[in-house]
LUMFI-800468 format. One line per 2 residues: number of its first residue (from 1); for each residue z negated, y negated, x of C-alpha. Coordinates in steps of 0.5 Angstrom, whole numbers, plus 2048, in hexadecimal, padded with zeros to 3 digits. Layout:
BEGIN
NUM = Z/Y/X  ...
END
This chain:
BEGIN
1 = 80B/7E0/7DA  80C/7E7/7DD
3 = 810/7ED/7DA  811/7ED/7D2
5 = 815/7F3/7CF  816/7F5/7C8
7 = 815/7FC/7CA  80E/7FB/7C9
9 = 80F/7F8/7C2  80B/7FB/7BD
11 = 807/800/7C2  800/801/7C3
13 = 7FD/801/7CA  7F6/802/7CC
15 = 7F4/7FE/7D3  7EE/800/7D7
17 = 7EC/7FC/7DD  7EE/7F4/7DD
19 = 7EF/7F3/7E4  7F5/7EF/7E6
21 = 7FA/7F5/7E4  7F6/7F6/7DE
23 = 7F7/7EF/7DC  7FE/7EE/7DD
25 = 7FF/7F5/7D9  7FB/7F2/7D3
27 = 7FF/7EB/7D4  806/7EF/7D4
29 = 804/7F4/7CE  802/7EE/7C9
31 = 807/7EA/7CB  80C/7F0/7C9
33 = 809/7F1/7C2  805/7F7/7C4
35 = 7FE/7F8/7C1  7F9/7F8/7C7
37 = 7F2/7FB/7C7  7EF/7F9/7CE
39 = 7E8/7FA/7D2  7E5/7F8/7D8
41 = 7DD/7F9/7DA  7DD/7F2/7DC
43 = 7DC/7EC/7D7  7E0/7E7/7DA
45 = 7E6/7EC/7DB  7E6/7EE/7D3
47 = 7E5/7E6/7D2  7EC/7E5/7D5
49 = 7F0/7E9/7D0  7EC/7E7/7CA
51 = 7F1/7E5/7C4  7F7/7EA/7C8
53 = 7F3/7F0/7C7  7EE/7F4/7C3
55 = 7E8/7F5/7C7  7E6/7FD/7C7
57 = 7E4/802/7CC  7EA/807/7CC
59 = 7E6/80D/7CE  7E2/80C/7C8
61 = 7E7/80A/7C2  7EC/80F/7BF
63 = 7F2/80F/7C3  7F7/813/7BE
65 = 7FD/80F/7BD  7FD/80B/7C3
67 = 803/80B/7C7  7FF/80A/7CE
69 = 7F9/809/7D2  7FA/804/7D7
71 = 7F5/805/7DD  7F4/802/7E4
73 = 7F6/806/7EA  7EF/806/7EC
75 = 7ED/80A/7E6  7EC/811/7E9
77 = 7EF/815/7E4  7EC/81C/7E7
79 = 7E5/819/7E5  7E6/814/7DF
81 = 7E5/816/7D8  7EB/812/7D6
83 = 7EF/817/7D9  7ED/81D/7D4
85 = 7EC/818/7CE  7F3/816/7CE
87 = 7F5/81D/7CF  7F2/820/7C9
89 = 7F5/81A/7C5  7FC/81C/7C8
91 = 7FD/815/7CB  7FF/814/7D2
93 = 7FB/810/7D7  800/80B/7DB
95 = 800/805/7E0  803/7FE/7E0
97 = 809/801/7E4  80B/806/7DE
99 = 80B/800/7DA  80F/7FD/7DE
101 = 814/803/7DF  814/803/7D7
103 = 816/7FC/7D7  81C/7FC/7DC
105 = 821/7FE/7D7  820/7F7/7D4
107 = 820/7F3/7DA  826/7F0/7DD
109 = 82A/7F5/7E2  826/7F6/7E8
111 = 824/7FB/7ED  81D/7FE/7EF
113 = 81A/800/7F6  814/804/7F6
115 = 810/805/7FC  80A/80A/7FD
117 = 807/80D/803  800/80E/806
119 = 800/808/80B  805/803/80C
121 = 807/801/804  805/7FA/804
123 = 808/7F8/80B  80F/7FC/809
125 = 80F/7F9/802  80E/7F2/804
127 = 813/7F3/809  818/7F6/805
129 = 817/7F0/800  818/7EB/805
131 = 81E/7EE/808  821/7EE/800
133 = 81F/7E7/800  822/7E5/806
135 = 828/7E8/804  828/7E3/7FE
137 = 827/7E8/7F9  822/7E7/7F3
139 = 81C/7EB/7F4  815/7EC/7F2
141 = 80F/7F0/7F5  80A/7F4/7F1
143 = 806/7FA/7F0  800/7FC/7F5
145 = 802/7F5/7F8  802/7EE/7F6
147 = 802/7EC/7EF  802/7F1/7E9
149 = 80A/7F2/7E8  809/7F1/7E0
151 = 806/7EA/7E1  80C/7E8/7E5
153 = 812/7E5/7E2  818/7EA/7E1
155 = 81E/7E9/7E7  825/7E7/7E5
157 = 82B/7EB/7E5  82B/7EF/7EC
159 = 824/7EE/7EE  820/7F3/7F2
161 = 819/7F5/7F0  815/7F8/7F6
163 = 80F/7FC/7F4  809/7FF/7F9
165 = 807/805/7F5  800/809/7F7
167 = 800/810/7F5  7FB/80E/7EF
169 = 801/809/7EC  806/80F/7ED
171 = 801/813/7E9  801/80E/7E3
173 = 808/80E/7E3  80D/813/7DF
175 = 814/80F/7DF  815/80A/7E5
177 = 81C/80C/7E8  81C/808/7EE
179 = 823/806/7F1  820/807/7F8
181 = 81A/80B/7F9  816/80B/7FF
183 = 811/810/803  80E/80D/809
185 = 809/813/80B  803/817/808
187 = 7FD/818/80C  7F6/81B/808
189 = 7F3/815/804  7F0/814/7FD
191 = 7EF/81C/7FD  7E9/81A/7F8
193 = 7EE/819/7F3  7F3/81F/7F4
195 = 7F2/827/7F4  7F3/827/7FB
197 = 7F8/824/800  7FE/828/7FC
199 = 7FC/824/7F6  7FC/81D/7FA
201 = 803/81F/7FD  806/821/7F6
203 = 804/81A/7F3  808/817/7F8
205 = 80E/81C/7F7  80E/81A/7F0
207 = 811/813/7F2  818/817/7F3
209 = 817/81C/7EE  818/816/7E9
211 = 81E/814/7EC  825/815/7E9
213 = 829/819/7EE  82E/814/7F0
215 = 828/80F/7F2  826/80E/7FA
217 = 820/811/7FD  81E/80F/804
219 = 819/813/807  815/812/80E
221 = 815/819/810  810/819/816
223 = 80B/81D/813  80B/824/810
225 = 809/822/808  80F/81D/809
227 = 814/822/80C  812/827/806
229 = 813/822/801  81A/820/804
231 = 81C/827/804  81A/828/7FD
233 = 81E/822/7FB  824/823/7FF
235 = 824/82A/7FC  823/828/7F5
237 = 829/823/7F6  82E/828/7FA
239 = 834/824/7F7  833/81E/7FB
241 = 82E/81F/801  830/818/804
243 = 82C/814/7FE  826/817/801
245 = 825/814/808  820/816/80E
247 = 81E/810/812  819/810/818
249 = 816/80B/81D  81A/80D/822
251 = 820/80A/81F  81E/804/821
253 = 820/801/828  81A/7FE/82B
255 = 81E/7F8/82E  820/7F7/827
257 = 819/7F7/824  816/7F2/82A
259 = 81A/7ED/826  816/7EE/820
261 = 80F/7EB/821  80B/7ED/81B
263 = 80E/7F4/81C  80B/7F7/822
265 = 809/7FE/824  80B/805/822
267 = 809/805/81B  80D/7FE/819
269 = 813/802/81C  812/807/817
271 = 811/801/812  817/7FD/814
273 = 81C/804/814  81A/805/80D
275 = 81B/7FE/80B  822/7FE/80F
277 = 824/804/80B  822/801/804
279 = 825/7FA/806  82C/7FE/807
281 = 82B/802/801  82B/7FC/7FD
283 = 831/7F9/800  82E/7F4/805
285 = 832/7F2/80B  830/7F3/812
287 = 82F/7EC/814  82A/7EB/80E
289 = 826/7F1/810  825/7EF/817
291 = 823/7E7/815  81E/7EA/810
293 = 81B/7EF/815  81B/7E9/81A
295 = 818/7E4/815  813/7E9/812
297 = 80B/7E7/812  806/7EC/812
299 = 802/7ED/80C  7FA/7EB/80C
301 = 7F6/7F0/80F  7FC/7F5/811
303 = 7FC/7F4/819  7FC/7EC/817
305 = 7FC/7E8/81E  7F6/7E3/81C
307 = 7F5/7DF/822  7F6/7DF/82A
309 = 7F0/7DC/82E  7EF/7DC/835
311 = 7F5/7E1/836  7F2/7E6/831
313 = 7F5/7E8/82B  7F1/7E9/825
315 = 7F5/7EE/820  7F2/7EF/818
317 = 7F4/7F6/816  7EF/7F7/811
319 = 7F4/7FB/80C  7F3/801/811
321 = 7EE/805/80D  7EF/80C/810
323 = 7F0/80E/817  7F8/810/816
325 = 7F9/808/814  7F5/806/81A
327 = 7F9/80B/81F  7FF/806/81F
329 = 7FB/800/820  7F8/803/826
331 = 7FF/805/829  802/7FE/828
333 = 7FE/7FC/82E  7FF/800/834
335 = 7FB/7FF/83B  7FF/7FA/83F
337 = 7FF/7FC/847  7FB/802/845
339 = 7F5/7FD/842  7F3/7FF/83B
341 = 7F3/7F8/837  7F0/7FA/830
343 = 7E9/7F8/82D  7E9/7FC/827
345 = 7E4/7FA/821  7E4/801/81D
347 = 7DF/803/818  7DD/802/811
349 = 7DD/808/80B  7E0/80E/80E
351 = 7E5/812/80B  7E4/818/810
353 = 7DF/819/815  7E5/819/81B
355 = 7EA/814/81E  7EF/81A/820
357 = 7F5/816/81E  7F3/810/823
359 = 7F1/815/829  7F8/815/82C
361 = 7F7/80D/82D  7F0/80D/82F
363 = 7F3/80B/836  7F5/805/834
365 = 7EE/802/832  7EA/7FF/837
367 = 7E4/7FE/832  7E2/800/82B
369 = 7DD/7FC/827  7DA/801/821
371 = 7D8/7FE/81A  7D6/800/814
373 = 7D3/806/811  7D8/80A/815
375 = 7D6/806/81C  7D1/80B/81F
377 = 7D5/811/81D  7DB/80E/820
379 = 7D7/80B/826  7D5/812/828
381 = 7DC/815/827  7DF/810/82C
383 = 7DA/80F/831  7DD/814/836
385 = 7E4/811/835  7E3/809/836
387 = 7DD/804/836  7DA/803/830
389 = 7D6/7FE/82C  7D2/800/826
391 = 7D3/7F9/823  7D1/7FB/81C
393 = 7D3/7F4/819  7DA/7F2/819
395 = 7D9/7EA/81B  7D5/7ED/821
397 = 7DA/7F2/823  7DF/7EC/824
399 = 7DA/7E8/828  7D9/7ED/82D
401 = 7E0/7EF/82D  7E2/7E8/82F
403 = 7DD/7E8/834  7E0/7EE/838
405 = 7E7/7ED/836  7EC/7EA/83C
407 = 7F2/7E6/83C  7F8/7EB/839
409 = 7F3/7EF/835  7F3/7F0/82E
411 = 7ED/7F1/829  7EF/7F5/823
413 = 7EC/7F6/81D  7EE/7FD/81A
415 = 7E8/800/817  7EB/807/815
417 = 7E6/807/80F  7E5/804/808
419 = 7E2/7FE/808  7DD/7FF/802
421 = 7D7/800/806  7D6/7F8/808
423 = 7DC/7F5/805  7DF/7F4/7FE
425 = 7E6/7F7/800  7EA/7F7/806
427 = 7ED/7F0/805  7E6/7ED/805
429 = 7E4/7F1/80C  7EB/7EE/80F
431 = 7E9/7E7/80C  7E2/7E8/810
433 = 7E6/7EA/816  7EA/7E4/816
435 = 7E4/7DF/815  7E0/7E2/81A
437 = 7E6/7E1/81F  7E7/7DA/81D
439 = 7E0/7D9/81E  7E1/7DB/826
441 = 7E1/7D5/82B
END
């Protein structure tokens, strides 16, 4: 059924974009008694809401009198005409997370964990959700991961919603007061949507600005922008600094981490440190936390162990769409007896012309296989550091790596690039890698 709330009854909303979250938004609003106008450029998407919404393009109608325009996080507000059109009509532009925030007072008593950061959001969100589930507490996971939160049934009393929140989703939210707000890290990304890096950092900081002062913040203060946010949040809540916790990867004992099969590498030490802090903030006991860490299975496309063949491990890290998210993947597989053992598949649609964040771990790489639009550029860049094969195509890179790799080696797809030169999205790229590995004999 999804979430229904009388807070929307008799109100009027326009919904622009009818992908998964847009469809769930229309369902929620229509079932709650709101008047809905909806639009998508695709015929089949419009057909899916017939009878529930009036079909009209919000950029072309008079928006005066509307309570909000709900857009998908993919709509670039700095360039899309809906932003100015709504502003002139005095109507807020919001996302489905804001509708969830507005509906919260009418839902059974619950808590919300909101998780943001440039890299590691999905893993940490899934890990926190898994630990809560392991502890026997009702929980739902949504936002930038899994099913749209408005399309999921409300939790019973005492439940915990765990939301992965991109900067775009935070931009479209005005009143989400998280019981526990989390920041993992901030590195340059999505700068085409912001007024410089400072604008991107400010977007992440708003997750804490929307919080009530007595709610909890968990910040992995391992980069300068995150430390700056930690400092300003603590300053604004000077009465109770203990409610804003700083955590770091070094908090995790490596011998303990060895017992968590799906959480290897320094980046996962940070993810685990954050998840442990969140679980403790929720009152979950240490035994349930440890059980959750041990039993967690990695998400597809995020350091996903695909197969071991002839002693070679194949790992799908297609979600690594920038150098900062690839660096920890390279760090996770150091040399054994001084011999580098990584066969790194890298490339796609480059976000920058360098791999600077990865450079400290080049010594872990025995051989690189470059693919996609950035292939030739990266091949040139890497050739003085390691053996390089400009493979162009992902399937060719997998076959060539399989021929060269020795027992104990790791073939890692961690592209440090967007996928859109050759694939629909990072999931399609990861699926292609899995298929290519399955075809090996």
